[in-house]
C-alpha positions in Angstrom: 114.1 27.2 245.1 113.2 25.2 242.0 114.9 22.1 243.3 113.5 22.5 246.8 110.0 22.7 245.5 110.6 19.6 243.3 112.0 17.9 246.3 108.8 18.7 248.1 106.9 17.0 245.3 109.1 14.0 245.6 108.4 13.8 249.3 104.6 14.4 248.8 104.5 11.6 246.3 106.6 9.3 248.6 109.0 8.7 245.8 111.3 5.7 246.0 115.1 6.0 246.2 115.4 5.3 242.5 113.6 8.5 241.8 116.0 10.4 244.1 119.0 8.9 242.5 117.5 9.7 239.0 117.0 13.3 240.3 120.6 13.5 241.4 121.9 12.1 238.1 119.6 14.6 236.2 121.2 17.4 238.3 124.7 16.2 237.4 124.0 15.6 233.8 122.2 19.0 233.4 125.1 20.9 235.0 127.6 18.9 232.9 125.7 19.6 229.6 125.3 23.3 230.4 128.9 23.9 231.3 131.6 21.3 230.6 129.9 19.6 227.7 128.3 22.7 226.1 130.4 22.8 222.9 130.1 19.1 222.0 126.3 19.1 222.8 125.7 22.1 220.8 127.8 20.7 217.9 125.9 17.4 218.0 122.5 19.0 217.8 123.4 21.4 215.0 125.0 18.4 213.1 121.7 16.5 213.7 119.7 19.1 211.9 122.0 19.2 208.9 121.3 15.6 207.6 118.0 14.0 206.8 118.5 11.1 209.1 119.5 13.4 212.0 116.5 15.7 211.2 114.1 12.7 211.3 115.6 11.5 214.6 115.3 15.0 216.1 111.7 15.3 215.0 110.8 11.9 216.4 112.5 12.8 219.6 110.5 16.1 219.9 107.3 14.3 219.1 108.0 11.8 221.9 108.7 14.7 224.3 105.5 16.3 223.4 103.6 13.1 224.2 105.5 12.9 227.4 104.6 16.5 228.1 100.8 15.7 227.4 100.7 12.6 229.5 102.8 13.7 232.4 102.2 17.4 232.4 103.1 18.0 236.1 106.4 16.2 236.0 107.2 17.7 232.6 106.4 21.2 234.0 108.7 20.7 236.9 111.5 19.5 234.6 111.1 22.5 232.4 111.3 24.9 235.4 114.5 23.1 236.7 116.1 23.5 233.3 115.0 27.1 233.0 116.5 27.8 236.5 119.7 26.2 235.5 119.8 28.4 232.3 119.3 31.5 234.4 122.3 30.4 236.6 124.4 29.6 233.5 123.6 33.2 232.1 124.7 34.7 235.5 127.9 32.6 235.4 128.6 33.8 231.8 128.0 37.4 232.8 130.5 36.9 235.8 133.1 35.4 233.4 133.3 32.1 235.4 135.2 29.2 234.0 133.4 26.1 232.9 134.5 24.1 236.0 133.4 26.8 238.4 130.1 27.2 236.6 129.7 23.4 236.8 130.4 23.4 240.5 128.0 26.3 241.1 125.2 24.7 239.2 125.6 21.4 240.9 125.9 23.0 244.4 122.8 25.0 243.9 120.8 22.0 242.8 122.0 19.9 245.6 121.4 22.8 248.1 117.9 23.0 246.9 117.3 19.3 247.2 118.8 19.4 250.7 116.4 22.3 251.6 113.5 20.1 250.6 114.6 17.7 253.3 114.6 20.4 256.1 110.7 20.4 256.9 110.9 16.5 257.1 113.6 16.5 259.6 112.1 19.4 261.7 108.8 17.5 261.6 110.3 14.3 262.6 112.3 15.9 265.3 109.3 17.7 266.8 107.3 14.4 266.8 110.2 12.5 268.4 110.3 15.1 271.2 106.6 15.1 271.6 106.5 11.3 271.9 109.4 11.2 274.4 108.7 10.2 277.9 108.2 13.3 280.1 110.1 13.3 283.4 108.5 14.9 286.6 110.6 17.3 288.6 
């Protein structure tokens, strides 16, 4: 439902195809990082905090994300909700004992299903408008 709501936001803002492609790339990257690439990502972040340079880069990155959160609060809130929803699915996958590949597939399919559901009202409204504007036959 988080992706369906986000998709409705994209429809309301009349977002370009690039935004939709970026959303799809985000869904794939998020699913990959949370499942298939979890161990390397975790190791990279933990090693980053062990060196002075890595710590400085992490602090600058977090400061930049804070500025982004303040400037684009609505978009940032949606991204946080999408990540939180994915983490909840990841926890369910761990509880069920799913493999990383099956968890990746589950996360990705749920994300794509949500985005697909956001198109359903658009298609229904366009279909209703097409039927209403069609010429009526007299019998």
